[in-house]
SELUM-784715 format. One line per 3 residues: number of its first residue (from 1); for each residue x, y, z negated of C-alpha. Coordinates in pm, whole numbers, plus 50000, padded with zeros to 5 digits. Example, Ala and Ser with C-alpha at 12.3 -4.5 7.8 and 13.67 -1.06 7.14 Angstrom:
<pts>
1 = 51230:49550:49220 | 51367:49894:49286
</pts>
This chain:
<pts>
1 = 02665:29789:66513 | 02875:30106:66504 | 02589:30298:66339
4 = 02551:30027:66075 | 02925:30020:66001 | 02949:30396:65971
7 = 02646:30411:65742 | 02792:30142:65515 | 03114:30342:65508
10 = 02929:30659:65411 | 02745:30477:65133 | 03071:30333:65002
13 = 03214:30686:64983 | 02925:30821:64775 | 03045:30906:64423
16 = 02718:30777:64269 | 02766:30435:64431 | 03135:30419:64339
19 = 03052:30493:63974 | 02779:30228:63958 | 02920:29960:64191
22 = 02947:29709:63903 | 02576:29723:63825 | 02370:29414:63917
25 = 02155:29620:64152 | 02462:29696:64363 | 02601:29342:64367
28 = 02496:29269:64726 | 02643:29594:64849 | 02963:29532:64653
31 = 03005:29188:64816 | 02943:29340:65159 | 03195:29617:65096
34 = 03457:29371:64972 | 03424:29139:65273 | 03394:29414:65535
37 = 03655:29679:65459 | 04027:29626:65519 | 04310:29829:65370
40 = 04467:29854:65714 | 04340:29786:66064 | 04595:29749:66346
43 = 04477:29714:66708 | 04719:29595:66975 | 04649:29655:67347
46 = 04394:29912:67234 | 04326:30040:67588 | 04157:29710:67678
49 = 03875:29795:67436 | 03595:30047:67486 | 03567:30358:67271
52 = 03268:30204:67088 | 03460:29883:67015 | 03758:30080:66879
55 = 03525:30297:66671 | 03376:29980:66516 | 03727:29864:66423
58 = 03809:30205:66275 | 03485:30195:66074 | 03605:29876:65904
61 = 03890:30057:65727 | 03872:30119:65355 | 03721:30470:65333
64 = 03949:30556:65041 | 04260:30477:65248 | 04141:30531:65605
67 = 04442:30350:65753 | 04389:30275:66120 | 04657:30214:66385
70 = 04611:30150:66756 | 04880:30106:67018 | 04853:30067:67392
73 = 04920:30209:67737 | 04640:30353:67949 | 04832:30240:68257
76 = 04809:29880:68135 | 04432:29872:68085 | 04320:29538:68231
79 = 03947:29558:68156 | 03682:29763:68332 | 03529:29880:68004
82 = 03860:29980:67845 | 03924:30328:67709 | 04062:30557:67981
85 = 04190:30876:67819 | 04305:31041:67499 | 03995:31259:67466
88 = 03789:30957:67366 | 04023:30889:67074 | 03905:31212:66914
91 = 03547:31083:66934 | 03653:30767:66749 | 03798:30969:66463
94 = 03904:31331:66429 | 04177:31217:66188 | 04371:31021:66451
97 = 04721:31149:66520 | 04874:31074:66861 | 05239:30972:66892
100 = 05402:30880:67224 | 05681:30624:67257 | 05831:30632:67606
103 = 06186:30504:67571 | 06236:30143:67680 | 06537:29922:67620
106 = 06470:29592:67793 | 06413:29686:68160 | 06677:29771:68420
109 = 06668:30120:68575 | 06583:29975:68918 | 06282:29786:68787
112 = 06175:30089:68586 | 06191:30294:68906 | 05977:30034:69082
115 = 05709:30041:68812 | 05697:30420:68840 | 05626:30376:69212
118 = 05332:30153:69118 | 05201:30428:68890 | 05206:30664:69188
121 = 04955:30431:69359 | 04699:30458:69082 | 04405:30692:69113
124 = 04387:30703:68734 | 04722:30699:68556 | 04868:30856:68246
127 = 05168:31046:68378 | 05295:31128:68031 | 05326:30755:67956
130 = 05602:30697:68211 | 05879:30497:68055 | 06228:30640:68016
133 = 06551:30445:68019 | 06774:30485:67716 | 07063:30725:67774
136 = 07300:30447:67671 | 07210:30237:67979 | 07515:30212:68207
139 = 07390:29984:68486 | 07135:30002:68768 | 07024:29642:68802
142 = 06892:29463:69109 | 06604:29546:69340 | 06286:29342:69306
145 = 06248:29102:69599 | 05960:29024:69834 | 05857:28719:70035
148 = 05585:28764:70299 | 05390:28502:70497 | 05409:28234:70229
151 = 05100:28049:70345 | 05095:27760:70100 | 05209:27671:69751
154 = 05504:27467:69880 | 05646:27771:70065 | 05613:27980:69749
157 = 05771:27713:69528 | 06064:27674:69767 | 06124:28051:69780
160 = 06100:28093:69401 | 06338:27802:69343 | 06590:27958:69582
163 = 06570:28288:69394 | 06612:28104:69062 | 06924:27940:69203
166 = 07056:28286:69292 | 06993:28407:68937 | 07187:28109:68802
169 = 07480:28190:69030 | 07474:28557:68928 | 07475:28474:68559
172 = 07722:28188:68565 | 07982:28291:68823 | 08217:28388:68536
175 = 08109:28119:68290 | 08326:27808:68263 | 08133:27607:68006
178 = 07761:27586:67942 | 07539:27749:68200 | 07316:28040:68108
181 = 06955:28039:68221 | 06724:28334:68157 | 06365:28318:68036
184 = 06150:28291:68349 | 05778:28305:68422 | 05571:28253:68736
187 = 05239:28441:68739 | 04956:28296:68949 | 04619:28452:69021
190 = 04393:28209:68833 | 04392:27933:68574 | 04316:27679:68848
193 = 04652:27756:69016 | 04868:27699:68706 | 04915:27322:68721
196 = 04931:27321:69104 | 05218:27571:69104 | 05403:27394:68822
199 = 05388:27064:69012 | 05512:27224:69334 | 05798:27399:69154
202 = 05914:27076:68993 | 05967:26925:69338 | 06244:27185:69391
205 = 06367:27268:69042 | 06477:26912:68972 | 06782:26979:69191
208 = 06873:27261:68950 | 06808:27036:68647 | 06525:27270:68551
211 = 06159:27205:68478 | 05840:27403:68531 | 05576:27389:68258
214 = 05207:27464:68315 | 05093:27697:68036 | 04717:27650:68051
217 = 04496:27906:67878 | 04801:28121:67810 | 04957:27869:67570
220 = 05337:27889:67570 | 05459:27531:67585 | 05771:27341:67686
223 = 06136:27400:67603 | 06306:27739:67593 | 06481:27672:67924
226 = 06164:27579:68114 | 06015:27792:68390 | 05672:27877:68257
229 = 05365:27918:68478 | 05085:28145:68355 | 04763:28284:68495
232 = 04789:28663:68529 | 04504:28714:68282 | 04748:28619:68004
235 = 05043:28836:68108 | 05009:29095:67833 | 05251:29050:67547
238 = 05490:28838:67755 | 05851:28943:67807 | 06090:28756:68035
241 = 06422:28816:68204 | 06275:28701:68536 | 05916:28731:68659
244 = 05766:28598:68982 | 05427:28736:69088 | 05251:28504:69335
247 = 05006:28614:69609 | 04985:28984:69526 | 04775:29037:69842
250 = 04506:28803:69703 | 04513:29005:69383 | 04371:29305:69572
253 = 04076:29095:69690 | 04002:28955:69344 | 04053:29278:69147
256 = 03998:29565:69393 | 03975:29822:69111 | 04239:29676:68878
259 = 04503:29519:69107 | 04745:29812:69064 | 04730:29776:68686
262 = 04785:29399:68707 | 05087:29464:68929 | 05214:29732:68693
265 = 05178:29507:68388 | 05343:29217:68573 | 05631:29441:68679
268 = 05690:29564:68326 | 05714:29207:68194 | 06048:29161:68376
271 = 06375:29279:68225 | 06611:29226:68520 | 06458:29012:68797
274 = 06122:29056:68967 | 05995:28862:69269 | 05671:28912:69464
277 = 05510:28687:69723 | 05229:28751:69975 | 05030:28504:70181
280 = 05041:28750:70469 | 05231:29076:70494 | 05252:29331:70217
283 = 04906:29498:70208 | 04884:29854:70333 | 04774:29960:69982
286 = 05123:29859:69863 | 05324:29957:70170 | 05485:30252:69989
289 = 05661:29999:69762 | 05855:29839:70048 | 06155:30072:70019
292 = 06206:29951:69662 | 06210:29583:69761 | 06492:29357:69880
295 = 06502:29005:70021 | 06733:28816:69785 | 06985:28850:69504
298 = 07358:28805:69552 | 07686:28883:69375 | 07760:29151:69635
301 = 07467:29353:69501 | 07632:29360:69159 | 07910:29585:69285
304 = 07908:29902:69081 | 07636:29769:68851
</pts>
């Protein structure tokens, strides 16, 4: 397919063909050129695609404009075939110019520090892509929290609901009128767990006058104030104030070569609150993260923040 696309592109660039494109003999080629080429091609989450796939997309740009954009983070590659380094971008097109954007504005310094610790676990990571907090940031934020030995979904739902209650208290301890509730998501390991977790959460969230919504197939449903439940395969592109990552020890069994990237992507979805649960204890592969983790959130931890 790539060879075909590139050959069509070369033909479309030939001066003889451009001069005679309106002739009847070139009508079929003209129709193909019109339907195939785009004035601009923009690829999001580019690192999830292989070099050949990206090259096919680049080959669909109008050869007279050659406008191709791709954005992504090698550390957030969630597919086994995804592009792994910058060198391959030069193979796609020698005209590509690389620009790095490292400054982030939505994540607390403590969570940013935690995600850097996850990068240190990766055998393959792009060190130059480490995010930097804006110099205008004047707070530290709260530690992510961990719950171990949560053997069943009811234990997890109870623990998450307790943490959500703590977030409400933190946000509303100085608010007299309407309560503030942050955008919140619970990430489970598979699509089959979405509705099960949402149902278990609703048994506890009703006391907080909150509701959990099962977002099957990554569809964002429910009201703005709902606690959304997603499968981790749909976590890219999501941004929430609070993120809960369920059964991270099972994640290692399911994705032995990608679990660190799933954890990294999940951690970067959270702006201020991140919670992790394990069925057993924190796996030895993640033991180095323990020093960054707390047990709960309280107003006392806001001192000096």
